Steps between C-alpha positions, in 0.01 A plus 500: 500500500423752225150640522360583161256779433165392357529412131451784257145499366452400140416787265131576473313273262251719310186299414493648150809298412307170521352531149857543372609187688217299343575639155867402528407161643276424202775611263756273668256207498429557129874489434523172692223349290670617180827339611325165521630170637632195322310172519746348748483802729120499484490131598742559788291792626184290477673231704600757763143625518370146559767434765391809692163332559654200681751600771593139588578409138688827456716425804575148374604613153710789630683255725568292189641811327729546799642145496493417126847640412660280767331181379721233343275445199142468370417202724612695806285797392203267453552349847498844660194601297309189613594561864401867492172441316419232757491772766226697320169464682192428288693495171318550171495222242793640293716511816423137576576407141836681511592332828418153369701564183793617716494169689443265206826348374399530133420873518702652784806578282280690254318685779830596664641620168196716429502645853874577475457672165210706640713621793786597268264682262350693788845591629608628158201730501654685794876430478693651205812283518732298719780760483519870407676426170222257401235756597647765268277430196182501710603825672573666165169373368321676785704816439408492132133464595514811719578359845809544713587217738615431854692173529468292817752219555292227657602358834363530849667574834856371547620301800879524460753771419612299196147508358480876560833553323381287209179704467697827508729372223198399291355849540831665409530283189139574406554877519801477269339251258178697472684831455695358205183364340290814558762720334393353164126559542327771293408834656171516691457859628191422710687227687833679535411836657247698699483871579783458753749344261627163371371164623736201474416226252621231738300443818588219742289405801689348795396337827687593818396167655711332230798724581534387862407193706469720811144634477377517859232735628658495848848594370457710184846657530659160428313462170564862401872470559524170313292605196649850473826394338328290232233760423763777495692303237188469285431874528855564379452269203163658414663843508787377282278354227222760523230265633218535751507282814166432664468341845201271538297481818385169645333413830469722809784305664753678279329824403653736756845350452477546122376857533778598740765333285390668177481848650834450678685400183339761277607765753868413452698770310607270216135447402391865519480527120398147414414240416127516441346295779166408645303308760157337534208626709220254584155660519335203674689575821299691759793736563581563132451877540744511791746290299480752216571779750815316612618456143439862407663631817804275464546567131465876538774490764727310259503806267559293188486661157292216355139414581398190694277265300225363723323197357154495658350151521201355680722225648567135418535345848144540629454131586836482682438814705142403587575141600806596707305770685210265576733223619675737741193687615618828347298766329557439131735763350306489173152614414274197499240647264598565138310829491726637776813409302351663192427822690850501645648446152308795357576727794874428481496538122373855541767571761779369277381715211544813713859414600647578158818654642593178681321210335446327169170312553474152350143372528505120495152356453281292269189671635372728223323718756828559690686579178231737371484674839876563494490624142210736572693659788840525327604863446728390213464153346872501420569478873307186581592144419274196500635156579353158427609139544616295206232241424221676690503857371591451134174644366522796741855566380375502140214735584710750697783498244239568233394809696858631490565435869812363668448140605746254651463123512640311800690205353629211712818324384613167641457125489172330573593368845606845623186650349240281666428727797460793264282299263267381775457859628406612149254213461344585836465861388340398172245274672411721795123536510522877546758569228411747225630260233281214618195724536541612140544142376170409669325777308441743785373836377788739425323806642458327836871409503592863423298635793691674781593261783 
């Protein structure tokens, strides 16, 4: 077993920088307000805020979102809605009214139709198209508005080799399709280069769990060997078309396998000079500092001529990790208090900003405090990228682009059925009682939200 040295301490955080963080935070928030929201978006956000106050109703409606695409028609949707609302304890009057309308023969078709339309509208808020070619106009629209993109082909873990091959082919096709489309886009110097050199216009995020059905914590070498050939092929295509390939991180079950696989492949001689590549680091994990040490050590040993992009996220699998740990009697691998995740995020941000010879930091957050903190500590604003989610961070994208900063929007592509797991995770994030977005929508004082965690 490899014994790691204690994680490198984060650079000192001088207290005099806090006024700068607050100043930048207010400026970002003002840009968000100026960007505004359409009426439909405002109504959706109000609905999310109300859902956050009733966990049982939220769970019922999110289960409906999950099953709606597989329903045979409006009456089937209405039947599921009635069943799920019937499980809500102490329902409010509007919930009872909706359930009765879902059961009544004269109204259930209309209720099912409205519910189905609502699910599709919500999905379109997050998903830019069913296929990469269809997503092209939306991606160019974001580029024209000052935001680069990272495309994610929706689909969860595979269970057969045929499914893994199919996902790899979809990714290969996406890289080629997007490269052809991006070649016609106008120049955007802020998005296309930093102080180290060019940044590819095309950025594709891939999931290793979709590249192999053999993800097993007790036999990681099997998954690594099986996924390596497919991921190697995608690296070759990315190098051929001049694209960036980013490897997403999921639950703890697959983290170490993914890390080992990425470092192993990027260390191969054919990838010494490219393509641009990256990986995700999750700050809500208790050992996130040690994980960063592993990445830096492994990447330094690879001696590549291109920097490793590290997308720093809080983490999107908190419920899964927490529930699994409690069920098995384990110590949870994630911080259970939001403030601890926030501190970890800021500490690792400062570390990434000091690793300029190895790393391109990509700070992925909708928390204005976290963004302002990163910006205040950046030695050169050309060398930091901010990332947001399509449908959740649109106003932040507008604000940051207006400040002349590099921002990238994470854009899912795929059909509605494949996108349901993703969509439910995003809805959970948007209705979490401790989320920055929800706190702002409830009118919480900005200065309190910008305070150091």
